[in-house]
C-alpha positions as CSV (number, residue, x, y, z in Angstrom):
1,M,10.5,-13.8,-0.6
2,S,8.4,-10.9,0.4
3,L,10.3,-9.6,3.5
4,D,13.9,-9.6,4.8
5,V,13.0,-11.2,8.2
6,S,15.7,-10.5,10.9
7,P,16.6,-13.3,13.3
8,A,15.2,-11.3,16.1
9,L,11.6,-10.8,14.4
10,L,11.5,-14.2,13.4
11,E,12.2,-15.3,16.9
12,Q,9.4,-13.0,18.1
13,A,7.0,-14.8,15.7
14,E,8.0,-18.3,16.9
15,R,7.4,-17.2,20.5
16,G,3.9,-15.9,19.8
17,D,3.1,-12.3,19.7
18,V,5.1,-9.8,17.3
19,D,5.4,-6.2,18.2
20,E,3.7,-4.6,15.2
21,A,6.2,-1.6,15.1
22,D,8.8,-4.2,14.5
23,F,6.9,-5.8,11.7
24,V,6.3,-2.4,10.3
25,D,10.0,-1.6,10.4
26,C,10.8,-5.0,8.5
27,V,8.1,-3.9,5.7
28,R,10.0,-0.4,5.5
29,T,13.3,-1.9,5.1
30,S,12.3,-4.8,2.8
31,L,9.9,-3.0,0.5
32,P,11.4,0.6,0.1
33,F,9.8,1.5,-3.1
34,A,6.2,0.6,-1.9
35,W,7.0,2.2,1.6
36,E,8.3,5.5,-0.1
37,M,5.3,5.6,-2.4
38,I,2.8,5.0,0.4
39,S,4.4,7.4,2.9
40,S,4.7,10.2,0.1
41,L,0.9,9.7,-0.8
42,V,0.1,10.1,2.9
43,T,2.0,13.2,3.2
44,Q,0.4,14.4,-0.1
45,L,-3.2,13.7,1.7
46,Q,-2.3,15.5,4.7
47,V,-0.8,18.6,3.0
48,D,-3.3,19.0,0.1
49,G,-6.4,17.6,1.9
50,G,-9.1,16.2,-0.1
51,Q,-10.9,12.9,-0.3
52,F,-7.7,10.8,-1.3
53,A,-4.4,11.0,-2.9
54,D,-3.1,8.5,-5.6
55,N,-0.2,7.5,-7.6
56,Q,-0.7,7.2,-11.3
57,T,2.9,6.8,-12.6
58,P,3.9,3.2,-13.3
59,P,6.9,1.9,-11.2
60,P,10.4,2.5,-12.8
61,N,10.9,-1.5,-13.0
62,E,9.9,-4.8,-12.3
63,Q,11.6,-5.1,-8.8
64,A,9.5,-1.7,-7.6
65,R,6.3,-3.2,-9.2
66,G,6.8,-6.3,-7.3
67,Q,7.2,-4.6,-4.0
68,L,3.7,-2.7,-4.6
69,L,2.2,-6.1,-5.3
70,R,3.8,-7.7,-2.2
71,A,2.7,-4.9,-0.1
72,L,-0.9,-4.6,-1.2
73,A,-1.7,-8.1,-1.7
74,S,-0.8,-9.3,1.8
75,D,-3.6,-8.9,4.1
76,A,-0.9,-8.7,7.2
77,I,1.3,-6.2,5.4
78,R,-1.5,-4.0,4.0
79,G,-3.4,-4.0,7.4
80,A,-0.2,-3.0,9.2
81,L,0.6,-0.3,6.8
82,E,-3.1,1.1,7.1
83,R,-2.7,1.1,11.1
84,H,0.8,2.7,10.9
85,F,-0.3,5.6,8.6
86,G,-3.9,5.8,9.7
87,V,-5.4,5.5,6.3
88,R,-7.1,3.2,4.2
89,L,-5.2,1.7,1.1
90,A,-6.6,0.9,-2.3
91,F,-5.1,-0.5,-5.3
92,Q,-5.8,-0.8,-9.1
93,N,-3.8,-2.3,-11.8
94,C,-0.2,-2.9,-11.0
95,H,0.7,0.5,-9.7
96,R,-2.3,2.8,-8.8
97,V,-2.2,3.1,-5.2
98,A,-4.4,5.5,-3.4
99,V,-4.7,6.4,0.3
100,F,-7.9,7.7,2.0
101,P,-8.4,9.1,5.5
102,L,-10.4,7.0,7.9
103,D,-13.0,9.7,7.8
104,A,-16.5,8.2,6.9
105,S,-17.0,11.0,4.6
106,V,-15.0,9.6,2.0
107,D,-16.6,6.3,1.9
108,D,-18.4,7.0,-1.2
109,R,-15.4,8.0,-2.9
110,L,-13.5,4.8,-1.8
111,A,-16.2,2.7,-3.0
112,K,-16.1,4.3,-6.3
113,F,-12.5,3.9,-6.6
114,T,-12.5,0.1,-5.6
115,S,-15.6,-0.6,-7.6
116,V,-15.8,-3.0,-10.7
117,R,-16.6,0.2,-12.9
118,G,-13.6,2.1,-11.2
119,Q,-11.5,-0.9,-12.2
120,L,-12.6,-1.0,-15.7
121,L,-12.3,2.8,-16.3
122,N,-8.6,2.8,-15.2
123,Q,-7.5,0.3,-17.8
124,S,-5.2,1.3,-20.8
125,P,-3.4,-0.9,-23.5
126,E,0.0,0.1,-22.1
127,L,-0.9,-1.5,-18.8
128,R,-2.1,-4.8,-20.2
129,D,1.0,-6.8,-19.2
130,C,1.9,-4.9,-16.1
């Protein structure tokens, strides 16, 4: 299961509209490793500036890796995180998460990061089975 959904949040979904802040809180508590990585990258981007901030350290275990995969593979989760933090998220391999500002001036850098070429250049034998 991707998220630990409270009965109250499930009831909201069954009624129709879901408060996105409640959904984001569910993501925060359900996927703490992914949340911490993304929030720390957002902070790094805000403090250091630049075109993006990224993580190049593999997760410490399969549970953490799974959290990243669930957070970034789900359109709903990923979109909610992007709106919450005010960034665009990008993902390579099983761990390289990057945050980009919404500023259009970084569109070329984002396109390079998410390109086929960028993916291929980010490969390494130790990440083959991640």
